[in-house]
C-alpha positions as CSV (number, residue, x, y, z in Angstrom):
1,X,28.7,28.2,-1.4
2,X,26.4,29.3,-4.1
3,X,26.2,27.3,-7.3
4,X,27.2,28.9,-10.5
5,X,24.3,29.5,-12.8
6,X,24.0,30.5,-16.5
7,X,21.4,32.4,-18.5
8,X,20.1,30.7,-21.5
9,X,17.9,32.4,-24.2
10,X,15.8,30.7,-26.9
11,X,13.0,31.3,-29.2
12,X,9.7,29.3,-29.3
13,X,7.0,29.0,-32.0
14,X,3.8,30.7,-31.0
15,X,1.9,27.5,-30.3
16,X,4.7,26.3,-27.9
17,X,4.7,29.6,-26.1
18,X,0.9,29.4,-25.7
19,X,1.3,25.8,-24.3
20,X,4.0,27.0,-22.0
21,X,1.9,29.9,-20.8
22,X,-1.1,27.8,-20.1
23,X,1.0,25.3,-18.1
24,X,2.6,28.1,-16.2
25,X,-0.8,29.6,-15.3
26,X,-2.1,26.2,-14.3
27,X,1.0,25.8,-12.0
28,X,0.9,29.3,-10.7
29,X,4.4,30.2,-11.8
30,X,6.0,32.4,-14.5
31,X,6.6,31.0,-18.0
32,X,10.3,31.4,-17.4
33,X,10.1,29.3,-14.2
34,X,8.0,26.7,-16.0
35,X,10.4,26.4,-18.9
36,X,13.3,26.1,-16.5
37,X,11.5,23.3,-14.6
38,X,10.6,21.5,-17.8
39,X,14.2,21.6,-19.0
40,X,15.6,20.4,-15.7
41,X,13.0,17.6,-15.5
42,X,13.9,16.6,-19.1
43,X,17.6,16.6,-18.4
44,X,17.1,14.5,-15.2
45,X,14.6,12.2,-17.1
46,X,17.2,9.6,-18.0
47,X,18.1,9.1,-14.3
48,X,14.4,9.0,-13.5
49,X,13.8,6.3,-16.1
50,X,16.7,4.3,-14.8
51,X,15.3,4.5,-11.3
52,X,11.9,3.4,-12.5
53,X,13.4,0.5,-14.4
54,X,15.3,-0.6,-11.3
55,X,12.1,-0.3,-9.2
56,X,10.2,-2.4,-11.8
57,X,13.0,-5.1,-11.7
58,X,12.8,-5.1,-7.9
59,X,9.0,-5.5,-8.0
60,X,9.3,-8.4,-10.5
61,X,11.6,-10.1,-8.1
62,X,9.2,-9.5,-5.2
63,X,6.3,-10.8,-7.3
64,X,8.3,-13.9,-8.1
65,X,9.0,-14.4,-4.5
66,X,5.4,-13.9,-3.5
67,X,4.3,-16.4,-6.2
68,X,6.8,-18.9,-4.7
69,X,5.4,-18.3,-1.3
70,X,1.8,-18.7,-2.5
71,X,2.7,-22.0,-4.1
72,X,4.2,-23.2,-0.8
73,X,1.1,-22.1,1.1
74,X,-1.0,-24.1,-1.3
75,X,1.2,-27.2,-0.9
76,X,1.0,-26.8,2.9
77,X,-2.7,-26.6,2.8
78,X,-2.8,-29.8,0.8
79,X,-0.5,-31.5,3.3
80,X,-2.6,-30.3,6.2
81,X,-5.8,-31.6,4.6
82,X,-4.2,-35.0,3.9
83,X,-3.0,-35.1,7.5
84,X,-6.4,-34.3,8.9
85,X,-8.0,-37.0,6.7
86,X,-5.4,-39.5,7.9
87,X,-6.0,-38.5,11.6
88,X,-9.8,-38.7,11.1
89,X,-9.5,-42.2,9.6
90,X,-7.3,-43.4,12.5
91,X,-9.7,-42.0,15.1
92,X,-12.7,-43.6,13.4
93,X,-10.9,-46.9,13.1
94,X,-10.5,-47.2,16.9
């Protein structure tokens, strides 16, 4: 089933039209297609920003978890060092 589409017309100041044309040329598409893409991206931008914020929150949680793991590894190293020193002293004492 084909989606229903609409035609929208608008006017642009000359300097915006020139920027649009330059962007379209750089992307190898028509000005009309470039304008449509920009509009759709802009309209979807709120959802995109929400996704980015969610990803950032997730990364912060992962960083906190990794920081905790790093602290635990440091504590384990200290415990192992103390245990090895204790074992060394016991061996020398014999």
